[in-house]
Structures are given as C-alpha cells and as structure tokens.
C-alpha positions as CSV (number, residue, x, y, z in Angstrom):
1,X,120.7,-150.4,-146.1
2,X,119.0,-153.4,-147.1
3,X,120.3,-155.2,-150.3
4,X,117.5,-156.9,-152.9
5,X,119.3,-160.5,-152.4
6,X,119.3,-160.3,-148.7
7,X,116.7,-160.7,-146.3
8,X,115.5,-158.1,-143.5
9,X,115.5,-159.5,-139.9
10,X,111.7,-159.5,-140.0
11,X,111.9,-162.0,-143.1
12,X,114.5,-164.2,-141.3
13,X,112.1,-164.7,-138.2
14,X,109.5,-165.6,-140.7
15,X,111.5,-167.9,-142.3
16,X,112.5,-169.3,-139.1
17,X,108.9,-169.7,-137.9
18,X,108.3,-171.6,-141.3
19,X,110.9,-173.9,-141.0
20,X,109.8,-174.7,-137.7
21,X,106.1,-175.5,-138.8
22,X,106.9,-177.6,-142.2
23,X,109.1,-180.0,-139.9
24,X,105.1,-181.4,-139.1
25,X,104.0,-181.5,-142.6
26,X,103.6,-185.1,-144.3
27,X,105.6,-185.3,-147.2
28,X,102.1,-185.1,-149.5
29,X,101.3,-182.1,-147.3
30,X,104.9,-180.7,-148.2
31,X,104.5,-181.6,-152.0
32,X,101.3,-179.9,-151.7
33,X,102.6,-176.8,-150.0
34,X,105.8,-176.7,-152.5
35,X,103.5,-176.5,-155.4
36,X,101.3,-173.4,-154.2
37,X,104.5,-171.9,-153.2
38,X,105.5,-172.3,-156.7
39,X,102.2,-171.4,-158.5
40,X,101.8,-168.0,-155.9
41,X,105.6,-167.0,-157.3
42,X,104.7,-167.3,-161.1
43,X,101.4,-165.5,-160.3
44,X,103.7,-162.7,-158.8
45,X,105.9,-162.9,-161.5
46,X,103.2,-162.6,-164.2
47,X,101.8,-159.3,-161.8
48,X,105.2,-157.5,-161.9
49,X,105.6,-158.2,-165.8
50,X,102.2,-156.6,-166.0
51,X,102.6,-153.6,-164.2
52,X,106.1,-152.9,-165.6
53,X,104.4,-153.0,-169.1
54,X,102.0,-150.5,-168.0
55,X,104.9,-148.3,-166.5
C-alpha cells in the first residue's frame, strides 16, 4: 500500500521527466518556475484548509 510520504511509480516517472525538462532552463526561467510552483502549493493548501472547514 502507498504511504502518504512516498511517491507512486507514476509520480516518480513524472518527477524524472520534469528533471530532464528543467535542465535546459535559464536561471531566470528556473526562478520563475520555482515561484509559480510555490504559489500553486499555497493555493492548494488554502483550498484544502477551506475544504476541511466545511467537512
């Protein structure tokens, strides 16, 4: 059974694909990408908190 702290095989594959894609980013592109990933994570956290309040 998959535990929450581990990645599934599909997630591991997606991570490997992403690793290959980001190798070719400039520093500015990498910084913008990282900021966007963090922003999306915060939005996800907010949605989960909102959803949990309603449950």
